[in-house]
C-alpha positions in Angstrom: 0.0 0.0 -0.1 1.6 3.5 -1.0 1.4 6.1 1.6 0.9 9.8 0.6 2.8 12.2 2.6 0.7 15.0 4.2 1.7 18.4 3.2 0.6 21.5 4.8 -0.4 24.7 2.3 3.1 26.5 3.1 1.9 29.7 0.8 -0.8 31.0 3.2 1.1 30.7 6.3 4.3 32.2 4.9 2.3 34.9 3.7 0.6 35.5 7.1 4.1 35.2 8.8 5.4 38.1 6.5 2.6 40.1 7.2 3.2 39.9 10.8 7.0 40.4 10.3 6.4 43.5 8.4 3.8 44.8 11.0 6.1 44.7 13.8 9.1 46.2 11.6 6.6 49.4 11.2 5.6 49.4 14.6 9.5 49.6 15.9 10.1 53.0 14.8 6.8 54.2 16.0 7.9 53.2 19.4 11.5 54.4 19.2 10.1 57.8 18.1 7.9 58.0 20.9 9.7 61.1 22.6 10.7 64.3 20.9 14.5 65.3 21.0 16.5 68.3 21.2 17.8 69.2 17.8 19.7 72.6 18.3 20.1 75.3 20.9 21.4 79.0 21.0 23.7 79.3 22.4 24.9 75.7 21.3 25.7 73.0 23.8 29.4 72.9 24.7 29.8 76.2 22.6 31.5 79.4 23.7 29.9 83.2 23.4 31.3 86.5 23.9 28.7 87.8 26.3 25.6 86.2 28.3 22.6 86.6 25.6 19.1 88.1 26.5 17.7 84.8 25.6 18.3 80.7 25.2 16.4 79.2 22.4 15.7 75.4 22.0 14.6 73.6 19.0 12.9 70.1 19.3 12.1 67.3 16.5 8.5 68.2 17.0 5.7 70.6 18.3 6.0 70.8 21.9 2.9 70.7 24.2 2.3 73.9 26.4 0.8 74.0 29.5 0.9 75.4 33.1 4.1 73.9 34.5 5.0 71.8 31.2 7.8 73.9 30.2 10.8 74.9 32.5 14.1 75.9 31.7 17.0 77.0 34.2 20.1 78.6 33.3 22.8 79.1 36.3 26.1 80.4 36.1 29.4 79.1 37.7 28.6 80.2 41.3 25.1 78.5 40.9 23.0 81.5 40.5 20.2 81.7 38.3 20.4 83.9 35.3 16.9 83.5 33.9 14.3 86.3 33.6 10.9 85.1 33.8 9.1 81.9 32.3 9.9 80.2 29.0 7.7 80.3 26.1 6.6 78.0 23.7 6.2 78.4 19.9 5.4 75.3 18.2 8.8 73.2 18.3 10.8 76.2 19.7 11.0 77.0 23.4 12.6 80.5 24.2 13.7 81.1 27.7 14.6 84.8 28.7 17.9 85.6 30.3 19.5 88.5 32.2 22.0 89.4 29.6 24.3 89.8 32.3 26.9 87.7 34.3 30.2 86.4 34.9 32.6 84.7 32.3 32.9 80.9 32.5 30.6 78.2 32.2 26.6 77.9 32.3 24.9 75.1 32.9 21.4 74.7 31.3 18.6 72.1 32.6 15.3 71.9 30.5 12.1 70.0 31.0 9.3 69.8 28.4 6.4 67.5 27.5 6.9 66.0 24.1 4.0 65.7 21.3 3.0 62.1 22.6 2.2 63.7 26.0 5.2 62.3 27.9 7.7 64.4 29.8 11.3 64.5 28.6 14.5 66.5 29.6 18.1 67.0 29.5 20.9 69.3 30.2 24.0 70.8 28.6 26.8 73.5 29.1 27.8 76.5 27.3 30.5 79.2 28.1 30.8 83.0 28.1 34.1 84.6 27.4 33.5 88.1 28.4 31.7 88.9 31.8 29.0 91.6 31.6 28.0 93.5 35.0 24.9 95.9 35.6 25.9 99.4 35.0 25.5 101.2 38.4 23.5 104.5 38.4 23.9 107.5 40.7 21.0 107.3 43.3 19.2 111.0 43.6 19.9 113.2 46.4 16.6 113.3 48.6 15.3 116.4 49.7 15.7 117.4 53.4 11.9 116.7 54.2 11.6 114.0 52.0 12.1 110.4 53.6 14.2 108.3 51.9 12.2 105.2 50.8 13.1 101.6 51.9 13.7 98.8 49.8 11.1 96.1 49.7 12.3 92.7 49.7 11.7 90.6 46.7 11.5 87.0 47.1 14.4 84.8 45.0 12.6 82.7 42.2 12.6 79.0 42.3 15.0 77.3 40.2 13.9 73.9 40.9 12.2 72.0 38.1 8.8 70.2 39.1 7.4 67.3 37.6 5.4 68.3 34.6 1.7 67.0 34.2 1.0 64.6 31.4 -1.1 66.3 28.8 -4.5 64.2 29.0 -5.3 64.5 25.0 -1.8 63.3 23.5 -1.8 60.4 26.3 -5.0 59.3 25.2 -3.9 59.1 21.4 -0.9 57.2 22.5 -3.1 54.7 24.3 -5.3 54.2 21.1 -2.2 54.0 19.0 -0.9 50.8 21.0 -4.5 49.3 21.4 -5.1 49.2 17.7 -1.4 47.8 17.1 -2.1 44.7 19.7 -5.4 44.1 18.1 -3.8 43.9 14.7 -1.0 41.5 15.9 -3.8 39.2 17.5 -5.6 39.3 14.1 -2.4 38.1 12.4 -2.5 35.5 14.7 -5.7 34.2 14.3 -5.5 34.2 10.5 -2.0 32.2 10.9 -3.9 29.7 13.1 -6.9 29.4 11.0 -5.1 28.8 8.0 -2.9 26.0 9.7 -6.1 24.2 10.9 -7.7 24.6 7.5 -4.6 23.2 5.8 -4.6 20.3 8.1 -8.0 19.6 7.3 -7.8 19.8 3.5 -4.8 17.3 3.6 -6.8 14.5 5.9 -9.7 15.0 3.2 -7.1 14.4 0.4 -5.5 11.5 1.9 -9.0 9.8 2.5 -10.2 10.2 -1.0 -6.6 9.0 -2.2 -7.8 5.5 -4.3 -4.2 3.9 -3.5 -4.6 3.8 0.3 -8.0 1.6 -0.2 
């Protein structure tokens, strides 16, 4: 009696496996590019400028999400004193931090924190150098009149230079969750197709063997 070897339909299974592999390859860059990155800065990282500028700019790879406390930039001189002058502003992918424009020569340290376009906070730091010191020009105080009381200087609170945790942007975070949910569903669908094709192939092979006259 001649025995016919059973053969599974290789082509549908191979096609399903190829589709799954292609899907995973396309999904990998999506996961890798989840967080935006810093592309450039002015002053440049590890660069040297003649004097301390009046602003620092950071350029990112995608639009930055703005919000209360979402973007923070701290710039300090060699003594650790802050030279920032007000809050940072966001315009698309560019963050601008006002500076005092006055400070000693030496190394300056920058710490930044933003919320990337996927809704997750990201941060970094770098240094730049100033070659020439710039100090505030002292102005002569007016002589008070005999009957005029000299005004007292009001104490001002020093700004807090610490960086706090930025809140997650709900809308972007929700979009990220939907992307992962759809991706997982697609993977499960491909796996289900592979299993179905395998079972169907085995049944077809069994029916072919039962109808083969050589086995009777």
